[in-house]
N, C-alpha and C positions, 0 to 999 in steps of 0.2 A: 599581753593580749588575751582577752577572754575567750572561752570556748566558742561563744557565739560569733566572735570576730573571725576565728579560725575556720569555722564551717561556712561562713559567708551567707549570702541571701539567695533564695531560690523562689521563683514565681510558682506559687501553689496551683494556679490555674492549669498548668500543663505538667505537673509532677505526676508521673505514672498514669497519665491520661493524654491521649493524642488530641491536639487542637490544630486548627488551620492557622498558620502563622500570620497570614495577612489580616486575619480578623482579631488578632490580639492587641492591635493598636489602631487608632483612628487619627485622621488628619485634624489639625486645628488651624483656623485661618491665620495667616501671617505668622506662623510659629513652627518650631521644631518640637516634636513630642518624642520623649524617650521612655522606654520601659525596660527595666533590668530583668532578664530571664534568669541569669545565674551570675553570681559574683563571688569568687573565691580568691585566695592569695595567688593561685597559679594562673588565673585568668578570668575573663568575664565575657558574657554574651549579652548584648543589648540590642533591642529592637528600636528603630527610629522611623518616624514619619515626618518628612519635610514638605511644607507647603511650597508652592511655586515661588521663586524669588528668595528663598531662605538659604542659608549656608553656614559653613564653619570656616572661619578665616584660616589662613596659612599658619600651621604649627607643626611641631614634631613631638613624638613620644619616644621613650626609651624601649618600647615594646613593638614587636611585629603585630599587625592587625589584618584580619581578613574581612572584606566587605562583600556581602552577597546581596544583590538587588532582588527584592521580593516583588516589587511592582514599580513600573515607570522607568525613568532614565535619570542618571546623575552625571554631572561633570565632576570628575575626581582628578585633581592635579597632584602629581607626585614628582618631587624633584624638578619642578618646572615643566613637566610633560603632561599635557591634557589628555584625559581618557574619558570617553563617553561609555558608561557602563549601563547596560539595559537589564530588564527582567530576566532572571535566570543566570546571569553572569556573576563571576566573582573577580576580585582583584586584591592583591596583597599590598599593603602599605608597609614597607620595611621600617624597622626601628631606626630612629635618628635621621630620617629623611623627611624634609618638610612636605606637607600635604595640605590640601584644602578640599572642601566639598561644596558644590553649588547645585541648587535645584532649578534647572531650566523649566521643569515641569514638576508636578507633585511626584514624590517617590517614597517608597519604604525600603529600608535596608536592615540587614542583620549584621552587626559588628561583633566579631570575635577577637578579643584581645588576648594575646599569649604573653604572660608575665614571666614565665620561667621555662 
């Protein structure tokens, strides 16, 4: 692995400079938009904007993940249990447990994935 791969990627816009998180990403009609804030071997932080009606189908990952709702509401199903998550709330999606995400309305979320 090269040195570049080990250090990962970092969003320069907010490196050593405060930014409003909800303004770092915009909605796109009938789409899910993502922007990587930081991506390292040990984990990643990614910002998402979901248009109404969009979603991620049921899947699982080998890592724990924390979802923080920045704006709107999301329906997040974890291990068959539905959770409505609203602005300012967080929820943990445990490793190896199936989960899905659905936008009943537009929403923005920050996903923190812990790989180690």
